[in-house]
All heavy atoms as an XYZ file, in Angstrom:
675
protein
N      21.578     23.747    -16.824
C      20.235     24.064    -17.034
C      19.358     22.874    -16.559
O      19.605     21.742    -16.728
C      19.962     24.265    -18.504
C      18.647     24.810    -18.862
S      18.844     25.248    -20.623
C      17.279     25.749    -21.015
N      18.293     23.313    -15.783
C      17.438     22.259    -15.199
C      16.438     21.708    -16.184
O      15.950     22.369    -17.053
C      16.664     22.852    -14.034
C      17.544     23.200    -12.834
C      16.724     23.735    -11.707
C      17.615     24.120    -10.550
N      16.780     24.708     -9.495
N      16.118     20.411    -16.013
C      15.129     19.741    -16.908
C      13.783     19.926    -16.191
O      13.418     19.126    -15.396
C      15.473     18.331    -17.041
C      14.549     17.615    -18.024
O      13.926     18.307    -18.825
O      14.550     16.348    -17.980
N      13.042     21.001    -16.628
C      11.768     21.262    -16.032
C      10.646     20.241    -16.436
O       9.854     19.851    -15.613
C      11.298     22.736    -16.388
C       9.934     23.033    -15.751
C      12.375     23.657    -15.943
N      10.690     19.813    -17.674
C       9.626     18.951    -18.127
C       9.956     17.466    -17.971
O       9.275     16.638    -18.516
N      11.007     17.125    -17.227
C      11.426     15.790    -17.071
C      10.573     14.967    -16.127
O       9.543     15.424    -15.628
N      10.886     13.695    -15.926
C      10.038     12.931    -15.020
C      10.083     13.490    -13.589
O      11.040     14.148    -13.185
C      10.732     11.499    -15.099
C      12.076     11.765    -15.607
C      12.043     13.057    -16.430
N       9.019     13.159    -12.886
C       8.943     13.634    -11.501
C      10.015     12.992    -10.671
O      10.409     11.907    -10.930
C       7.552     13.315    -10.943
O       7.369     12.004    -10.890
N      10.393     13.691     -9.599
C      11.417     13.191     -8.677
C      10.951     12.037     -7.876
O       9.821     12.047     -7.422
C      11.869     14.253     -7.720
C      12.726     15.293     -8.394
C      13.260     16.226     -7.390
N      14.153     17.094     -8.008
C      14.890     17.982     -7.302
N      14.703     18.131     -6.039
N      15.713     18.782     -7.912
N      11.796     11.057     -7.675
C      11.458      9.944     -6.784
C      12.066     10.163     -5.515
O      13.116     10.734     -5.335
C      11.938      8.651     -7.463
C      11.206      8.308     -8.704
C      11.713      7.046     -9.326
N      11.892      6.042     -8.301
C      12.078      4.795     -8.593
N      12.197      4.354     -9.803
N      12.271      3.947     -7.586
N      11.418      9.645     -4.413
C      11.910      9.798     -3.088
C      13.017      8.811     -2.737
O      13.667      9.006     -1.744
C      10.791      9.752     -2.105
O      10.232      8.423     -2.174
N      13.197      7.839     -3.537
C      14.220      6.857     -3.255
C      14.950      6.363     -4.540
O      14.320      6.389     -5.617
C      13.642      5.654     -2.495
O      12.676      5.013     -3.240
N      16.112      5.895     -4.399
C      16.917      5.394     -5.556
C      16.460      3.920     -5.823
O      15.964      3.248     -4.970
C      18.349      5.506     -5.277
O      18.765      4.534     -4.293
N      16.855      3.430     -6.992
C      16.546      1.974     -7.322
C      17.241      1.036     -6.288
O      16.674      0.019     -6.033
C      17.088      1.777     -8.756
C      17.029      3.192     -9.313
C      17.254      4.113     -8.169
N      18.424      1.399     -5.862
C      19.108      0.565     -4.890
C      18.394      0.499     -3.540
O      18.312     -0.522     -2.952
C      20.548      1.058     -4.748
C      21.510      0.088     -4.019
C      21.529     -1.230     -4.720
C      22.905      0.719     -3.941
N      17.832      1.634     -3.108
C      17.085      1.631     -1.919
C      15.771      0.879     -2.075
O      15.415      0.115     -1.099
C      16.719      3.098     -1.531
C      17.875      3.853     -1.058
C      17.487      5.337     -0.788
O      16.616      5.938     -1.472
N      18.163      5.990      0.137
N      15.143      0.920     -3.244
C      13.961      0.159     -3.464
C      14.274     -1.322     -3.444
O      13.532     -2.176     -2.932
C      13.365      0.503     -4.824
C      12.677      1.899     -4.815
O      12.343      2.348     -3.674
O      12.487      2.399     -5.869
N      15.369     -1.726     -4.058
C      15.825     -3.102     -4.073
C      16.030     -3.622     -2.655
O      15.509     -4.753     -2.286
C      17.132     -3.288     -4.854
C      17.800     -4.674     -4.866
C      16.847     -5.614     -5.638
C      19.133     -4.644     -5.490
N      16.679     -2.856     -1.806
C      16.885     -3.239     -0.470
C      15.613     -3.355      0.366
O      15.383     -4.377      1.075
N      14.638     -2.429      0.136
C      13.444     -2.431      0.867
C      12.596     -3.653      0.453
O      12.108     -4.379      1.319
C      12.673     -1.198      0.600
C      11.345     -1.044      1.430
C      10.670      0.242      1.268
N      10.086      0.383     -0.010
C      10.251      1.403     -0.857
N      11.029      2.389     -0.547
N       9.679      1.417     -2.043
N      12.439     -3.893     -0.879
C      11.570     -4.974     -1.314
C      12.172     -6.351     -1.092
O      11.460     -7.257     -0.794
C      11.159     -4.811     -2.809
C      10.245     -3.607     -2.973
C      10.622     -2.523     -3.814
C       8.996     -3.558     -2.303
C       9.760     -1.476     -3.950
C       8.172     -2.479     -2.475
C       8.550     -1.422     -3.316
N      13.499     -6.491     -1.179
C      14.131     -7.745     -0.847
C      13.999     -7.993      0.655
O      13.853     -9.195      1.070
C      15.543     -7.787     -1.282
O      16.354     -6.851     -0.620
N      13.989     -6.961      1.442
C      13.781     -7.127      2.901
C      12.351     -7.648      3.135
O      12.175     -8.510      4.069
N      11.381     -7.131      2.400
C       9.997     -7.684      2.539
C       9.945     -9.186      2.201
O       9.331     -9.925      2.908
C       9.017     -6.960      1.586
C       8.846     -5.505      1.882
C       8.348     -4.613      0.904
C       9.154     -4.945      3.157
C       8.142     -3.277      1.171
C       9.024     -3.517      3.300
C       8.487     -2.813      2.320
O       8.328     -1.467      2.565
N      10.621     -9.580      1.184
C      10.621    -10.940      0.766
C      11.349    -11.872      1.756
O      10.877    -12.998      2.124
N      12.416    -11.392      2.282
C      13.118    -12.198      3.300
C      12.348    -12.284      4.561
O      12.245    -13.364      5.143
C      14.561    -11.512      3.663
C      15.469    -11.675      2.423
C      15.141    -12.094      4.872
C      16.742    -10.866      2.478
N      11.630    -11.188      5.007
C      10.761    -11.322      6.134
C       9.666    -12.291      5.920
O       9.275    -13.039      6.830
C      10.216     -9.902      6.488
N       9.084    -12.272      4.772
C       7.977    -13.180      4.460
C       8.470    -14.694      4.481
O       7.867    -15.570      5.065
C       7.534    -12.910      3.054
C       6.183    -13.635      2.681
C       5.618    -14.680      3.237
C       5.227    -13.174      1.705
N       4.450    -14.968      2.611
C       4.230    -14.096      1.664
C       5.266    -12.141      0.761
C       3.135    -13.998      0.814
C       4.212    -12.045     -0.131
C       3.158    -12.896     -0.122
N       9.642    -14.889      3.889
C      10.231    -16.282      3.864
C      10.525    -16.738      5.305
O      10.254    -17.879      5.728
C      11.415    -16.284      3.019
N      11.109    -15.849      6.082
C      11.445    -16.186      7.456
C      10.237    -16.499      8.314
O      10.228    -17.504      9.080
C      12.317    -15.112      8.119
C      13.736    -15.082      7.724
C      14.441    -13.851      8.411
C      14.498    -16.314      8.137
N       9.198    -15.689      8.119
C       7.910    -15.962      8.869
C       7.435    -17.353      8.501
O       7.000    -18.119      9.372
C       6.931    -14.866      8.604
N       7.403    -17.668      7.235
C       6.914    -18.980      6.741
C       7.796    -20.148      7.362
O       7.263    -21.124      7.843
C       6.836    -19.019      5.259
O       6.045    -17.948      4.730
C       6.242    -20.329      4.687
N       9.084    -19.974      7.189
C       9.968    -21.018      7.690
C       9.967    -21.221      9.161
O       9.904    -22.349      9.615
C      11.425    -20.726      7.204
C      11.640    -20.892      5.700
C      13.028    -20.386      5.364
C      11.396    -22.299      5.216
N       9.895    -20.105      9.881
C      10.003    -20.257     11.346
C       8.652    -20.831     11.936
O       8.667    -21.712     12.756
C      10.237    -18.846     12.035
C      11.605    -18.357     11.893
C      11.728    -16.993     12.497
C      12.599    -19.315     12.613
N       7.565    -20.422     11.304
C       6.262    -20.994     11.811
C       6.072    -22.397     11.312
O       5.498    -23.252     12.072
C       5.100    -20.059     11.359
C       4.981    -18.762     12.091
C       3.913    -17.875     11.541
C       4.661    -19.024     13.596
N       6.602    -22.729     10.127
C       6.588    -24.099      9.720
C       7.438    -24.987     10.547
O       7.091    -26.130     10.909
N       8.637    -24.506     10.936
C       9.543    -25.247     11.783
C       8.926    -25.397     13.149
O       9.036    -26.467     13.786
C      10.900    -24.509     11.905
C      11.820    -25.178     12.850
C      12.534    -26.300     12.612
C      12.087    -24.749     14.169
N      13.244    -26.568     13.736
C      13.030    -25.671     14.684
C      11.678    -23.713     14.979
C      13.532    -25.517     16.028
C      12.135    -23.589     16.217
C      13.114    -24.519     16.749
N       8.237    -24.344     13.677
C       7.557    -24.489     14.967
C       6.431    -25.544     14.913
O       6.325    -26.319     15.870
N       5.765    -25.601     13.815
C       4.752    -26.653     13.632
C       5.353    -28.034     13.562
O       4.788    -28.998     14.139
N       6.490    -28.162     12.944
C       7.171    -29.441     12.881
C       7.640    -29.870     14.229
O       7.420    -31.089     14.620
C       8.407    -29.321     11.954
C       9.250    -30.618     11.761
C       8.474    -31.721     11.130
C      10.511    -30.295     10.996
N       8.141    -28.991     15.045
C       8.578    -29.316     16.375
C       7.435    -29.806     17.213
O       7.495    -30.738     17.939
C       9.297    -28.122     17.045
N       6.288    -29.079     17.089
C       5.075    -29.482     17.836
C       4.534    -30.752     17.351
O       4.025    -31.596     18.155
C       4.082    -28.397     17.765
C       4.253    -27.110     18.614
C       3.250    -26.084     18.280
C       4.261    -27.525     20.086
N       4.518    -30.999     16.013
C       4.033    -32.270     15.490
C       4.924    -33.436     16.076
O       4.299    -34.468     16.367
C       4.161    -32.330     13.978
C       2.955    -31.673     13.331
O       1.856    -31.653     13.928
O       3.031    -31.248     12.132
N       6.222    -33.237     16.096
C       7.041    -34.341     16.610
C       6.727    -34.644     18.071
O       6.770    -35.747     18.554
C       8.532    -34.037     16.391
C       8.955    -34.114     14.932
C      10.390    -33.664     14.758
O      11.020    -33.211     15.713
O      10.905    -33.781     13.600
N       6.552    -33.516     18.805
C       6.272    -33.656     20.240
C       4.891    -34.259     20.508
O       4.784    -35.072     21.447
C       6.407    -32.317     20.939
C       6.420    -32.361     22.398
C       6.819    -31.067     22.980
N       7.169    -31.252     24.338
C       7.222    -30.352     25.203
N       7.028    -29.049     24.831
N       7.529    -30.522     26.490
N       3.929    -33.835     19.775
C       2.533    -34.224     20.042
C       2.133    -35.494     19.244
O       1.096    -36.067     19.532
C       1.552    -33.112     19.826
C       1.819    -31.860     20.633
C       0.845    -30.741     20.156
C       1.591    -32.155     22.082
N       2.839    -35.806     18.210
C       2.531    -36.916     17.343
C       1.335    -36.689     16.445
O       0.523    -37.589     16.254
N       1.133    -35.422     15.985
C      -0.073    -35.117     15.229
C       0.169    -35.185     13.754
O      -0.752    -34.850     13.026
C      -0.505    -33.742     15.655
O       0.555    -32.740     15.440
C      -1.000    -33.636     17.071
N       1.221    -35.674     13.256
C       1.461    -35.806     11.849
C       1.756    -34.472     11.227
O       2.209    -33.544     11.923
N       1.468    -34.283      9.975
C       1.892    -33.014      9.271
C       0.842    -31.836      9.572
O       0.966    -30.815      8.950
C       1.850    -33.450      7.869
C       0.870    -34.487      7.742
C       0.946    -35.235      9.032
N      -0.088    -32.067     10.415
C      -1.171    -31.046     10.592
C      -0.572    -29.676     11.089
O      -0.871    -28.649     10.473
C      -2.150    -31.555     11.611
C      -3.317    -30.558     12.012
C      -4.189    -30.342     10.795
C      -4.048    -31.052     13.150
N       0.280    -29.674     12.033
C       0.735    -28.428     12.559
C       1.859    -27.759     11.698
O       2.008    -26.560     11.682
C       1.249    -28.563     14.031
C       0.138    -28.961     15.038
C       0.796    -29.176     16.380
C      -0.899    -27.951     15.093
N       2.533    -28.597     10.926
C       3.529    -28.086      9.915
C       2.732    -27.264      8.889
O       3.089    -26.118      8.523
C       4.330    -29.171      9.267
C       5.205    -28.640      8.162
C       5.152    -29.888     10.260
N       1.649    -27.831      8.409
C       0.856    -27.195      7.371
C       0.196    -25.898      7.946
O       0.225    -24.828      7.321
C      -0.194    -28.122      6.791
C       0.535    -29.290      6.076
C      -1.165    -27.410      5.837
C      -0.408    -30.425      5.693
N      -0.355    -26.046      9.109
C      -0.946    -24.867      9.734
C       0.042    -23.782     10.005
O      -0.220    -22.628      9.764
C      -1.668    -25.303     11.012
C      -2.408    -24.246     11.787
C      -3.585    -23.832     10.990
C      -2.841    -24.802     13.201
N       1.171    -24.099     10.511
C       2.253    -23.092     10.735
C       2.711    -22.440      9.408
O       2.914    -21.278      9.394
N       2.900    -23.224      8.371
C       3.316    -22.674      7.098
C       2.289    -21.731      6.502
O       2.612    -20.627      6.079
C       3.695    -23.771      6.135
N       1.045    -22.151      6.585
C      -0.072    -21.283      6.108
C      -0.159    -19.973      6.948
O      -0.286    -18.912      6.403
C      -1.417    -22.083      6.060
C      -2.578    -21.130      5.825
C      -1.325    -23.120      5.043
N      -0.018    -20.163      8.251
C      -0.092    -18.920      9.119
C       1.104    -18.065      8.783
O       0.962    -16.837      8.758
C      -0.001    -19.360     10.511
C      -0.250    -18.288     11.588
C      -1.567    -17.637     11.410
C      -0.026    -18.896     12.974
N       2.300    -18.574      8.521
C       3.438    -17.789      8.084
C       3.230    -17.053      6.758
O       3.657    -15.878      6.648
N       2.685    -17.703      5.883
C       2.363    -17.106      4.566
C       1.356    -15.953      4.750
O       1.553    -14.841      4.188
C       1.781    -18.155      3.547
C       2.915    -19.125      3.175
C       1.199    -17.484      2.342
C       2.408    -20.345      2.441
N       0.322    -16.189      5.508
C      -0.673    -15.119      5.750
C      -0.023    -13.897      6.518
O      -0.253    -12.736      6.182
C      -1.929    -15.654      6.468
C      -2.797    -14.542      6.982
C      -2.667    -16.645      5.603
N       0.762    -14.205      7.532
C       1.442    -13.148      8.307
C       2.379    -12.402      7.431
O       2.388    -11.147      7.531
C       2.121    -13.739      9.472
N       3.106    -13.021      6.569
C       3.992    -12.370      5.602
C       3.218    -11.505      4.638
O       3.684    -10.364      4.348
N       2.115    -11.973      4.152
C       1.338    -11.222      3.188
C       0.752     -9.945      3.854
O       0.729     -8.917      3.308
C       0.218    -12.049      2.588
C      -0.648    -11.308      1.621
C      -0.165    -11.000      0.342
C      -1.894    -10.823      1.999
C      -0.955    -10.242     -0.474
C      -2.660    -10.087      1.122
C      -2.222     -9.801     -0.176
N       0.242    -10.160      5.084
C      -0.315     -8.971      5.733
C       0.726     -7.936      6.106
O       0.480     -6.722      5.905
C      -1.052     -9.434      7.112
C      -1.359     -8.234      8.021
C      -2.248    -10.227      6.852
N       1.940     -8.376      6.491
C       3.001     -7.440      6.698
C       3.437     -6.746      5.424
O       3.608     -5.535      5.409
C       4.259     -8.206      7.287
O       3.799     -8.874      8.505
C       5.388     -7.268      7.593
N       3.496     -7.521      4.366
C       3.846     -6.911      3.069
C       2.813     -5.836      2.664
O       3.127     -4.726      2.201
C       3.949     -7.931      1.949
C       4.251     -7.547      0.546
C       5.625     -6.890      0.426
C       4.156     -8.683     -0.394
N       1.557     -6.162      2.803
C       0.466     -5.240      2.416
C       0.498     -4.013      3.288
O       0.403     -2.915      2.767
C      -0.872     -5.932      2.621
C      -2.072     -5.028      2.286
C      -2.415     -4.838      0.946
C      -2.737     -4.427      3.264
C      -3.467     -4.022      0.648
C      -3.871     -3.587      2.918
C      -4.167     -3.386      1.640
O      -5.216     -2.555      1.294
N       0.735     -4.195      4.537
C       0.831     -3.025      5.476
C       1.928     -2.087      5.101
O       1.845     -0.872      5.101
C       0.967     -3.438      6.896
C      -0.275     -4.182      7.466
S      -1.754     -3.211      7.466
C      -1.407     -2.154      8.916
N       3.123     -2.643      4.848
C       4.302     -1.815      4.496
C       4.280     -1.316      3.113
O       4.787     -0.162      2.880
C       5.581     -2.640      4.670
C       5.880     -2.979      6.108
C       7.122     -3.708      6.232
N       7.497     -4.000      7.675
C       8.477     -4.760      8.037
N       9.239     -5.251      7.093
N       8.678     -4.912      9.237
N       3.783     -1.968      2.123
C       3.792     -1.565      0.710
C       2.612     -0.709      0.307
O       2.711      0.081     -0.646
C       3.989     -2.754     -0.178
N       1.481     -0.912      0.949
C       0.219     -0.222      0.542
C      -0.241      0.756      1.610
O      -0.511      1.889      1.296
C      -0.882     -1.280      0.210
C      -2.143     -0.554     -0.152
C      -0.458     -2.126     -0.923
N      -0.382      0.319      2.847
C      -0.982      1.179      3.865
C      -0.025      2.318      4.285
O      -0.476      3.458      4.332
C      -1.422      0.297      5.039
C      -1.934      1.163      6.167
C      -2.503     -0.642      4.634
N       1.170      1.987      4.565
C       2.144      3.020      5.066
C       2.335      4.134      4.056
O       2.241      5.323      4.437
C       3.456      2.421      5.427
C       3.454      1.683      6.811
C       4.760      1.132      7.165
O       5.790      1.364      6.457
O       4.861      0.344      8.116
N       2.546      3.858      2.753
C       2.717      4.897      1.822
C       1.439      5.735      1.623
O       1.445      6.978      1.470
C       3.046      4.234      0.436
C       3.645      2.984      0.871
C       2.924      2.615      2.119
N       0.302      5.110      1.772
C      -0.988      5.815      1.647
C      -1.207      6.824      2.807
O      -1.672      7.872      2.680
C      -2.155      4.860      1.505
N      -0.824      6.295      4.013
C      -0.983      7.184      5.183
C       0.000      8.346      5.173
O      -0.285      9.353      5.711
C      -0.844      6.331      6.480
O       0.370      5.683      6.493
C      -1.938      5.343      6.655
N       1.163      8.150      4.555
C       2.113      9.268      4.471
C       1.551     10.308      3.556
O       1.820     11.508      3.750
C       3.434      8.729      3.954
C       4.277      8.099      5.017
C       5.726      7.840      4.488
N       6.007      6.451      4.992
C       6.468      5.517      4.155
N       6.644      5.732      2.926
N       6.734      4.331      4.679
N       0.811      9.917      2.521
C       0.216     10.891      1.605
C      -1.043     11.496      2.152
O      -1.555     12.404      1.552
C      -0.036     10.219      0.274
C       1.190      9.852     -0.526
C       0.815      9.158     -1.810
C       1.981      8.717     -2.633
N       1.595      8.019     -3.808
N      -1.592     10.869      3.179
C      -2.897     11.318      3.679
C      -4.118     10.621      3.059
O      -5.214     10.990      3.354
N      -3.812      9.627      2.224
C      -4.975      8.838      1.612
C      -5.337      7.758      2.513
O      -4.595      7.351      3.455
C      -4.512      8.307      0.240
C      -4.201      9.413     -0.695
O      -4.662     10.601     -0.536
O      -3.473      9.150     -1.715
N      -6.436      7.099      2.159
C      -6.821      5.891      2.857
C      -6.846      4.799      1.825
O      -7.590      4.941      0.815
C      -8.178      5.990      3.531
O      -8.559      4.860      4.156
N      -6.142      3.673      1.935
C      -6.125      2.594      0.945
C      -7.512      1.992      0.792
O      -8.195      1.710      1.802
C      -5.088      1.619      1.415
C      -4.965      1.848      2.828
C      -5.307      3.289      3.110
N      -7.877      1.747     -0.427
C      -9.203      1.123     -0.744
C     -10.397      2.065     -0.567
O     -11.531      1.637     -0.704
N     -10.134      3.296     -0.306
C     -11.249      4.284     -0.095
C     -11.285      5.161     -1.343
O     -10.288      5.726     -1.729
C     -11.004      5.083      1.140
C     -12.119      6.056      1.468
C     -11.827      6.671      2.823
N     -12.613      7.851      2.876
C     -12.416      8.817      3.756
N     -11.357      8.692      4.584
N     -13.197      9.840      3.780
N     -12.402      5.298     -1.920
C     -12.607      6.088     -3.121
C     -13.320      7.435     -2.764
O     -14.160      7.424     -1.797
C     -13.394      5.397     -4.167
C     -12.740      4.148     -4.638
C     -13.566      3.514     -5.689
N     -12.930      2.234     -6.116
C     -13.163      1.613     -7.199
N     -13.964      2.166     -8.077
N     -12.529      0.548     -7.520
N     -12.950      8.436     -3.470
C     -13.665      9.677     -3.228
C     -15.037      9.650     -3.769
O     -15.274      9.147     -4.853
C     -12.809     10.812     -3.863
C     -11.491     11.058     -3.279
C     -10.763     12.299     -3.923
O     -11.505     13.095     -4.640
O      -9.569     12.365     -3.775
N     -15.968     10.274     -2.990
C     -17.361     10.229     -3.478
C     -17.504     11.464     -4.357
O     -16.979     12.570     -4.078
C     -18.318     10.333     -2.290
C     -18.190      9.128     -1.469
C     -19.210      9.193     -0.305
O     -20.131     10.037     -0.339
O     -19.039      8.411      0.665
N     -18.221     11.244     -5.456
C     -18.475     12.391     -6.405
C     -19.933     12.893     -6.157
O     -20.807     12.042     -5.988
C     -18.337     11.938     -7.808
C     -16.908     11.569     -8.114
C     -16.707     11.183     -9.552
N     -15.390     10.817     -9.869
C     -14.978     10.235    -10.925
N     -15.844     10.010    -11.929
N     -13.709      9.997    -11.096
N     -20.091     14.142     -6.124
C     -21.409     14.720     -5.882
C     -22.341     14.492     -7.087
O     -22.076     14.251     -8.152
C     -21.248     16.149     -5.746
C     -19.881     16.525     -6.161
C     -19.148     15.194     -6.233
């Protein structure tokens, strides 16, 4: 017998969600580390001190956040036909 009044169906399992969200975290960490490392290499080459390391790390954090926002908020909203951050106007 089917459970008609049960919780709504989910499109993915918890294991799929775990893989997807841990992938987001890994991508964020890699962006931060790679851009920070690139800043370190440039700092050593140019002799600019920690300036480019900090700039690279901050840029990596921002790039990771934007990617996370796009994948976690914008893509699901566009699949549903909604626009994120847009509210319906009431007459």
